[in-house]
Every structure is written in C-alpha cells, then in structure tokens.
N, C-alpha and C positions, 0 to 999 in steps of 0.2 A: 914614619911619619903624618905633621900636624896637616887638616883640615886644609884645602885655603878657601876661601869669600873672597876668588876674585871677581866672580858675579856683583857683588856687592859694592858699590862706591863710597865705602867708607867715609872720602876725605872731601862728597860730596856734599853729604848728609851735618858730617860735622862744618862745613862751613856752612849752610843751611841753620844748624843749631845757635850757631854763633849770631848768625844774621838777625833771631831773633829772641837772641839772651841782654837785649837791656829793655828797659824799662818803656824806655820812650820808642821804640820798635817793633815793643809789642801790643799795645797801645794799640801803633798804627794799624799794626793789622785789623787786631780786632775791627775794627771801626771800620774795615775796608772791607772787611769780613762782614761787616751790620751793614756795607751799604749792596755789596751786590745783588745784581753784576752792574750799577749803575757809576758804584765805585765815585770819590772825590776831586774836587778839586782841591792843591795844596792847601791855597787861603782855609778851604770847610777844613782840614786839617788840622793846620794853625790853633784855628777857632777851641777845634774838641781839646787839645791836649793843652790851647796856655802858652803856648811857642812860638820862640823866636822864628822866624820865618829861614833864617840861617839853619836853624838850628835843625826844624825838619826840614830841608832840603836837603844837607846831611843823612842824616838817617835814610829818607828814602831814598838816595844813592844806594846803601848800602842792602834794602831791599831791592832792591833793582840788579845790582850787583848781584846778588842771589837767584834773579828770574824769580824774585817771590811776587815780587810787581808789575804790572806794567805802567807805562806813562803814555798818553795818546795828546800833543796840542791840541786845543781846543783854541783860534785868537791868540787869545792874551794869557790862556790858562792853560795849566796843564792837569790833566785828568787823571785818577793815579787808581785802576782796582787790582787789586788781591789776585794772584796767580792760582788756582786753587785746581792748578795739576801737580804742580813741586807740593802744598800742602798734601796732595791724598799722596802721592811718593813719597813725601818721609810719613805722613801714616800711616801707606802699607808697610814702609820701610820697621817700623817700630809694630808696629800690631804682626806682623808676619813672624815674629818669633814669640812673643807675650801671651798670644790669643791664638793664632792658631797646628803650632808647633808645639814649647811646651804647657799650655793652657795655662800659663800662669797668671793672664785675666782672663773669665770665660767670655768668650763672645757675648752670652747672653747680658755681661753685665755690660757692651758696651752697648749693646741694642737698645737697655736699660736707659742710659744717658741719653743717646742719641734718637730717638727713637721719631720715626715722621708726626708730621701733624697731622689730623683731620684733611681733608678739604678744605672743608670750612673753616680754618683756619686758616688759609693763602687769601683772605680779604685785605686787601688797600688796609681799610680802617681796624683789621684786628692785627694787622703787621707791625700799625703805631702803639696800637695799646700793649701787645706782649710780641717783641723782637724774637725772629724767629731763630732759634741757637739752642743749643745743646744744653737743655733742663740736668 
C-alpha cells in the first residue's frame, strides 16, 4: 500500500507557487521583501515595476489571495507587506525533503547561500549600500 502524505497540503503549496509563478508577482514579492518590514504603498510598487495601476492591483490581489502579502489602509493609500510566515512555510516544505531527509542539497550549501550578516552590516547606512539578501 502506498504511503500517504495527508499531513502535507500540496494544493496550498501549489497555489502559492502558482501565485509566485509570474514575473510581475515575483518582482512584487522581491521588492516587498527588500522593503520589509515597512512594506510599500501601491504607488511605490507601480513606480518600481513601471506598470499600470490596474495591472499592479491585479497582481497584488492574486498575492493577497494566497496570503503572500498583507495590506493595510493608511488614509488614501494601501500599504503592502510580504507575509514571511507563508514564505517560511513554503521554504520549509521544499527544504524538508531536499535538505533534511534526502540531503539532495546539503544543508551547508543553504547556510552558505543565506548566511547571517555581521552586526555591523545592520546599520542603516550599510543597508542602503548593500541590501540585506541571500548572496
């Protein structure tokens, strides 16, 4: 009898990956992660991507539907922030098999890719010069 994987919500992860699976939405998430935790208002996202407001709104709605972004009203503006919990769930789902169990990708490789930055690198001036990201 085949093993069941009932504890894993494959549909949820497929939907998240589908939401991230277009260039504009991936770019939006990229910019929101760079702006974390402050996020960005819709107009800032539009300026970064050079897209029409209706297109940005459409893509943000798809990301919001999968809980990849949160939105908060600030007067006449909507501020969007990335939802790191959903991204962490997705990465845990992917890494749990390839790194922990089968070690297809050695854990050391991941640590090299996303190593923590030294405390001195966390100054505001340094953040502007070199964005905090995986190298």
